[in-house]
C-alpha positions in Angstrom: -67.0 -109.6 -54.3 -66.1 -107.9 -57.6 -68.6 -105.5 -59.0 -69.6 -105.2 -62.6 -68.6 -102.2 -64.7 -70.9 -99.2 -64.3 -70.6 -98.8 -60.6 -70.5 -95.3 -59.2 -67.0 -93.9 -59.5 -65.0 -93.3 -56.3 -63.6 -89.9 -55.4 -59.9 -90.4 -55.4 -57.5 -88.1 -53.7 -53.7 -88.4 -53.1 -52.9 -87.5 -49.4 -49.6 -85.7 -48.7 -48.0 -83.0 -46.6 -45.1 -80.6 -47.4 -42.7 -82.7 -45.2 -40.3 -85.5 -45.2 -42.3 -87.8 -43.0 -46.1 -87.5 -43.1 -48.3 -90.2 -41.4 -46.0 -93.3 -41.9 -43.5 -93.0 -39.0 -39.9 -93.6 -40.0 -40.6 -94.8 -43.6 -38.6 -91.9 -45.1 -35.5 -94.1 -44.3 -36.6 -96.7 -46.9 -34.1 -96.8 -49.8 -36.9 -96.1 -52.3 -38.4 -93.2 -50.5 -37.8 -89.8 -52.1 -39.5 -87.5 -49.6 -36.3 -85.7 -48.8 -36.9 -84.0 -52.2 -39.9 -82.2 -50.6 -38.1 -78.8 -51.1 -37.7 -79.5 -54.8 -40.7 -78.2 -56.9 -39.9 -80.8 -59.6 -40.8 -83.5 -57.0 -44.2 -82.1 -56.5 -44.8 -81.5 -60.2 -43.9 -85.1 -60.9 -46.3 -86.4 -58.3 -49.1 -84.1 -59.6 -48.6 -85.3 -63.1 -48.6 -88.9 -62.0 -52.0 -88.4 -60.2 -53.4 -86.3 -63.0 -52.6 -88.8 -65.7 -53.9 -91.7 -63.7 -57.3 -90.1 -63.2 -57.2 -88.9 -59.5 -59.6 -86.1 -58.6 -57.3 -84.1 -56.4 -54.2 -83.9 -54.3 -55.1 -83.2 -50.6 -52.3 -81.4 -48.8 -52.2 -81.5 -45.0 -50.5 -78.9 -42.8 -49.5 -78.1 -39.3 -48.4 -74.7 -37.9 -46.3 -75.6 -34.9 -43.6 -77.9 -33.7 -44.6 -81.4 -32.6 -43.4 -81.0 -29.0 -46.0 -82.8 -26.9 -44.0 -86.0 -26.7 -41.4 -85.6 -23.9 -42.4 -81.9 -23.7 -39.9 -81.1 -26.5 -39.6 -81.4 -30.3 -36.5 -83.5 -30.3 -38.1 -86.8 -31.3 -40.1 -85.3 -34.1 -36.9 -83.5 -35.4 -34.8 -86.6 -35.1 -37.2 -88.8 -37.0 -38.7 -86.2 -39.4 -42.1 -86.7 -37.9 -43.9 -83.8 -39.7 -40.9 -81.6 -39.0 -39.5 -79.7 -40.8 -42.7 -78.6 -42.6 -43.2 -76.1 -45.4 -46.2 -74.1 -46.6 -48.6 -76.2 -48.8 -50.2 -73.3 -50.6 -47.0 -72.2 -52.4 -46.8 -75.5 -54.2 -50.0 -75.3 -56.1 -49.4 -72.9 -58.9 -46.5 -74.9 -60.3 -48.4 -78.2 -60.0 -51.5 -76.6 -61.6 -49.5 -75.4 -64.6 -48.2 -78.9 -65.2 -51.7 -80.6 -65.0 -55.1 -80.2 -66.7 -57.6 -81.9 -64.4 -56.2 -82.5 -61.0 -57.7 -80.5 -58.1 -55.8 -79.3 -55.1 -57.1 -79.4 -51.5 -55.1 -77.0 -49.3 -55.2 -77.1 -45.5 -55.3 -73.7 -43.9 -56.2 -72.9 -40.3 -58.8 -70.3 -39.4 -57.2 -69.7 -36.0 -54.1 -68.0 -37.3 -55.2 -66.4 -40.6 -57.3 -63.3 -41.5 -60.4 -63.9 -43.7 -59.8 -60.8 -45.8 -56.3 -61.9 -46.8 -57.0 -65.6 -47.1 -60.1 -64.9 -49.3 -57.7 -63.1 -51.7 -55.2 -66.0 -51.7 -57.8 -68.6 -52.5 -59.4 -66.4 -55.2 -55.9 -65.9 -56.8 -55.3 -69.7 -56.8 -58.7 -70.4 -58.1 -58.0 -68.1 -61.1 -54.6 -69.6 -61.7 -55.8 -73.2 -61.5 -59.0 -72.5 -63.6 -61.1 -73.4 -60.6 -59.4 -76.5 -59.3 -58.8 -75.5 -55.6 -60.4 -76.6 -52.4 -59.9 -75.4 -48.8 -59.5 -77.9 -46.1 -60.8 -75.9 -43.2 -59.1 -76.6 -39.9 -58.8 -74.9 -36.5 -55.3 -76.1 -35.5 -54.6 -78.2 -32.4 -51.0 -77.5 -31.3 -50.1 -75.3 -28.3 -46.8 -74.6 -30.1 -48.6 -73.0 -32.9 -50.5 -70.7 -30.5 -47.3 -69.7 -28.7 -45.6 -68.6 -31.9 -48.7 -67.0 -33.5 -49.8 -64.5 -30.9 -51.5 -66.5 -28.2 -50.2 -67.9 -24.9 -51.9 -71.2 -25.5 -54.4 -72.6 -28.0 -58.0 -71.5 -27.8 -60.4 -74.1 -26.3 -61.6 -76.7 -28.7 -65.2 -75.5 -29.2 -64.2 -71.8 -29.3 -61.9 -72.6 -32.2 -64.9 -73.8 -34.1 -66.9 -70.7 -33.1 -64.2 -68.5 -34.5 -63.9 -70.8 -37.6 -67.6 -70.3 -38.3 -67.4 -66.5 -38.3 -64.2 -66.7 -40.4 -66.0 -68.8 -43.0 -69.0 -66.5 -42.9 -66.8 -63.5 -43.7 -64.9 -65.4 -46.5 -68.2 -66.4 -48.1 -69.5 -62.9 -48.0 -66.3 -61.7 -49.8 -66.4 -64.5 -52.4 -70.2 -64.6 -53.0 -71.8 -61.3 -52.1 -69.2 -58.6 -52.8 -68.9 -58.7 -56.6 -71.9 -59.2 -58.7 -71.9 -61.2 -62.0 -71.2 -58.6 -64.7 -69.2 -56.4 -62.4 -66.1 -56.9 -64.6 -66.6 -55.2 -68.0 -63.1 -55.1 -69.4 -64.4 -52.4 -71.8 -61.3 -50.8 -73.4 -63.3 -48.5 -75.6 -65.2 -46.9 -72.7 -62.1 -47.2 -70.4 -64.0 -49.1 -67.7 -62.7 -52.3 -66.3 -65.1 -52.7 -63.4 -68.5 -51.3 -62.8 -68.3 -49.8 -59.3 -72.1 -50.1 -58.8 -71.7 -53.8 -58.9 -69.0 -54.1 -56.2 -70.3 -54.0 -52.7 -68.8 -53.7 -49.2 -69.8 -56.6 -46.9 -70.2 -54.6 -43.7 -69.2 -57.4 -41.4 -69.0 -56.6 -37.7 -68.7 -59.7 -35.6 -67.3 -61.1 -32.4 -63.9 -62.0 -33.9 -63.7 -60.0 -37.2 -64.4 -56.5 -38.5 -64.4 -56.5 -42.3 -66.4 -53.5 -43.6 -65.2 -53.3 -47.2 -65.4 -55.2 -50.5 -63.4 -58.2 -51.6 -60.1 -57.2 -53.2 -60.3 -59.7 -56.1 -62.7 -60.2 -59.0 -64.7 -63.4 -58.9 -62.8 -66.6 -59.8 -64.3 -69.6 -61.7 -65.6 -71.3 -58.5 -65.9 -68.1 -56.4 -65.8 -70.2 -53.2 -63.2 -73.0 -53.3 -64.6 -76.5 -52.6 -64.9 -76.7 -48.8 -63.3 -79.7 -47.1 -63.5 -80.4 -43.4 -62.0 -83.1 -41.2 -63.3 -82.9 -37.7 -65.6 -85.5 -36.3 -65.8 -84.4 -32.7 -69.3 -83.2 -31.6 -68.5 -79.6 -32.5 -66.6 -80.6 -35.6 -69.5 -82.6 -36.8 -71.8 -79.6 -36.4 -69.3 -77.4 -38.3 -69.1 -80.0 -41.1 -72.9 -80.3 -41.3 -73.2 -76.5 -41.7 -70.3 -75.9 -44.1 -68.5 -78.8 -45.7 -69.0 -80.1 -49.1 -66.5 -83.0 -48.7 -65.9 -84.4 -45.2 -62.6 -86.3 -44.5 -63.6 -89.1 -42.1 -61.3 -90.5 -39.3 -61.8 -94.0 -38.0 -60.3 -97.4 -38.1 -63.5 -99.3 -38.9 -66.2 -98.9 -41.5 -68.9 -99.2 -38.9 -67.5 -96.3 -36.9 -67.3 -94.1 -40.0 -70.8 -95.1 -41.0 -72.1 -93.9 -37.6 -70.3 -90.6 -37.9 -71.6 -90.0 -41.5 -75.1 -90.7 -40.3 -74.6 -88.1 -37.5 -73.4 -85.4 -39.9 -76.1 -86.1 -42.4 -78.8 -85.8 -39.6 -77.3 -82.5 -38.4 -77.2 -81.2 -42.0 -80.9 -82.0 -42.5 -81.8 -80.3 -39.2 -80.4 -77.0 -40.4 -82.0 -77.3 -43.8 -79.2 -78.6 -46.0 -79.7 -81.6 -48.3 -77.9 -84.3 -46.4 -77.2 -86.2 -49.7 -75.3 -83.2 -51.1 -72.3 -83.9 -48.8 -69.5 -86.2 -50.0 -67.5 -88.3 -47.6 -64.0 -89.7 -48.0 -61.8 -91.9 -45.8 -58.0 -92.1 -45.6 -56.4 -95.4 -46.4 -52.9 -96.4 -47.1 -52.5 -99.1 -49.8 -49.6 -101.5 -50.1 -49.9 -103.4 -53.3 -48.0 -105.3 -56.1 -48.7 -107.6 -59.0 -49.9 -110.3 -56.7 -51.1 -110.7 -53.1 -47.7 -112.4 -52.3 -45.8 -109.5 -53.7 -47.9 -107.0 -51.7 -47.4 -109.0 -48.5 -43.6 -109.1 -49.1 -43.6 -105.3 -49.7 -45.5 -104.8 -46.5 -43.1 -106.9 -44.5 -40.2 -104.9 -46.0 -41.9 -101.6 -44.9 -42.3 -102.9 -41.3 -38.5 -102.8 -40.9 -38.4 -99.1 -41.1 -41.1 -98.1 -38.6 -39.9 -95.8 -35.8 -42.0 -96.3 -32.7 -40.6 -93.1 -31.2 -41.7 -91.2 -34.3 -45.1 -92.8 -34.1 -45.5 -91.8 -30.5 -44.4 -88.2 -31.3 -47.2 -88.1 -33.9 -49.7 -89.7 -31.6 -48.8 -87.3 -28.8 -49.3 -84.3 -31.1 -52.6 -85.6 -32.5 -54.0 -86.3 -29.0 -52.4 -83.6 -26.8 -51.2 -86.4 -24.5 -47.5 -86.9 -23.7 -47.3 -90.6 -24.2 -43.7 -90.8 -23.1 -45.0 -90.8 -19.5 -46.9 -94.1 -20.0 -45.9 -97.7 -20.2 -45.9 -99.0 -23.7 -48.0 -102.0 -22.7 -50.6 -100.0 -20.8 -54.1 -100.2 -22.3 -55.2 -96.9 -23.9 -58.0 -95.0 -22.3 -59.8 -91.8 -23.5 -58.5 -88.6 -22.1 -60.3 -85.3 -22.7 -58.0 -82.8 -24.3 -58.2 -79.6 -26.5 -56.2 -81.3 -29.3 -57.6 -83.6 -32.0 -60.3 -85.4 -30.0 -61.2 -87.7 -32.8 -57.6 -89.1 -33.0 -57.7 -90.6 -29.5 -61.4 -91.5 -29.8 -60.7 -93.6 -32.9 -58.6 -96.0 -30.9 -60.2 -95.9 -27.5 -63.9 -95.6 -28.2 -64.7 -96.3 -31.9 -63.1 -99.7 -32.3 -64.9 -101.2 -29.3 -63.9 -104.7 -30.2 -60.2 -104.1 -29.5 -58.3 -103.0 -26.4 -55.3 -101.2 -27.7 -52.0 -100.9 -25.8 -49.7 -98.0 -26.5 -47.1 -100.3 -28.2 -49.8 -101.7 -30.5 -50.9 -98.2 -31.4 -47.4 -97.1 -32.2 -46.8 -100.1 -34.5 -50.2 -99.4 -36.2 -49.4 -95.8 -36.7 -46.1 -96.7 -38.2 -47.7 -97.3 -41.6 -50.6 -95.1 -42.5 -51.1 -93.3 -39.2 -54.6 -93.6 -37.6 -56.1 -94.9 -40.8 -56.6 -98.4 -42.2 -53.8 -99.9 -44.2 -54.9 -102.3 -47.0 -52.5 -104.9 -48.3 -53.0 -107.1 -51.5 -52.8 -107.4 -55.2 -55.0 -105.5 -57.7 -58.2 -107.5 -57.3 -57.8 -107.8 -53.6 -57.3 -104.1 -53.0 -60.2 -103.3 -55.3 -62.4 -105.7 -53.3 -61.2 -104.2 -50.0 -62.0 -100.6 -51.2 -65.4 -101.6 -52.5 -66.2 -103.5 -49.2 -65.0 -100.6 -47.1 -67.1 -98.1 -49.1 -70.1 -100.3 -49.0 -69.9 -100.8 -45.2 -68.9 -97.3 -44.3 -70.9 -95.3 -46.8 -68.0 -93.2 -48.0 -67.9 -91.8 -51.5 -64.2 -92.3 -52.0 -60.7 -92.3 -50.5 -57.8 -90.1 -49.5 -54.8 -92.3 -50.5 -51.9 -92.0 -48.1 -48.5 -93.5 -48.7 -45.9 -95.6 -47.0 -43.2 -94.4 -49.3 -43.3 -91.6 -51.9 -43.7 -91.6 -54.8 -43.5 -95.4 -54.7 -46.8 -96.1 -53.1 -48.6 -93.8 -55.6 -46.7 -95.4 -58.5 -47.7 -98.9 -57.3 -51.4 -97.9 -56.9 -51.4 -96.4 -60.3 -49.7 -99.4 -62.0 -51.6 -102.2 -60.2 -54.9 -100.9 -58.8 -56.1 -98.2 -61.1 -56.6 -100.5 -64.1 -58.7 -102.8 -61.9 -60.8 -99.9 -60.5 -61.2 -98.5 -64.0 -62.5 -101.9 -65.3 -65.0 -101.9 -62.5 -66.3 -98.4 -63.3 -64.8 -97.0 -60.1 -62.7 -94.3 -61.9 -64.5 -91.3 -63.3 -63.6 -90.8 -67.0 -61.8 -87.6 -68.0 -63.9 -85.0 -69.9 -62.5 -83.6 -73.1 -62.6 -80.1 -71.6 -61.2 -79.7 -68.0 -63.8 -79.0 -65.3 -63.6 -77.0 -62.1 -63.1 -79.2 -59.1 -66.6 -78.5 -58.0 -67.8 -79.5 -61.4 -65.9 -82.8 -61.2 -67.2 -83.6 -57.8 -70.8 -82.1 -57.9 -71.6 -81.3 -61.5 -70.7 -77.7 -61.1 -73.3 -76.6 -58.6 -72.1 -73.9 -56.2 -74.2 -74.4 -53.1 -73.3 -71.0 -51.6 -73.5 -68.4 -54.4 -76.9 -66.6 -54.6 -77.3 -64.5 -57.7 
């Protein structure tokens, strides 16, 4: 089902985390994997340059703020198998990667539950300056009790309250970014000795349930003012939050049909509150295993299977769902359990894919490569067909490309799949002059700044 050149380009993100093992459980043990270099800034710069040169739009960096200790009620399995532990800060990587690239954007995951909007607004403004407007914020609320215990709470806030707090957090940050400093406030007038016109810098006078922020933003406006806003929750409350705030929504789900349903829900909610539902962009995570031919890709996939750690997969699945799966038989059918963790993670297996009854063992093997997202296997034409089919059936605008091994999975995609996608008009051409990330994704329109 090849498309002719001229089709709408996909949004293409690389999907990583500042860890050894991200969403492919145990694959760090593969001889080609270099993820143990995650503490080396050169590793990150090399990957950023690879994605930038290939035409990717952004690198999306996930994060977690607590130990993965739900499985067996302790962190031992996650530590043993490097299942998102140890984990370093994603924000501190970006300046170096930005200095080595011209076009690539950077989506940084930061939780509203454990930050302060006054300080985080300054951090994002600083990075937006240093990247020439190439940053995005993936707004999350955090789901681990271990994070709450170590960051001032006895246990995590209830699921929906975390979103209430996140909404006020974002409201404060927007006031700081968009309303505090007027256009023209910064004069840089050496002759008059005036850098900033005080009359054009305004306190925001925010007094809310969770935050008291009376004063003006500390930083002068950056190229985007507000970073591009990503959001990844598809629970009922998460969907409402996305509809009100997100510019790019990261969709969870194993089937295109499930994702299409969630997209329709979010667009409807957006329209109900007065947003243009077509202004939102949607991406889905996929992991691609590819090679020069279908046969080579299948052989590579079989090779990867040898390195899956079921225990690492269960440690991840327990953290994502808030359920200690060590207490259940591996061949027991999965059922939905209401938790205060990531509800969409468990829903994706127990409710969304209604045509399949998953056992815990099958879930662990599936999670082993690509986590709770689809894994596509094939040569260049086959992968391009599969991506086009998935986009057509689901309604997504693009993909967050995970990896089995790093940087090998990205290198394979760039070598084999990107030329095919380019030939089909699915890769956006690079402009002669670098754009902001919002410019690349939306033509430069800032939906939030009111002059």
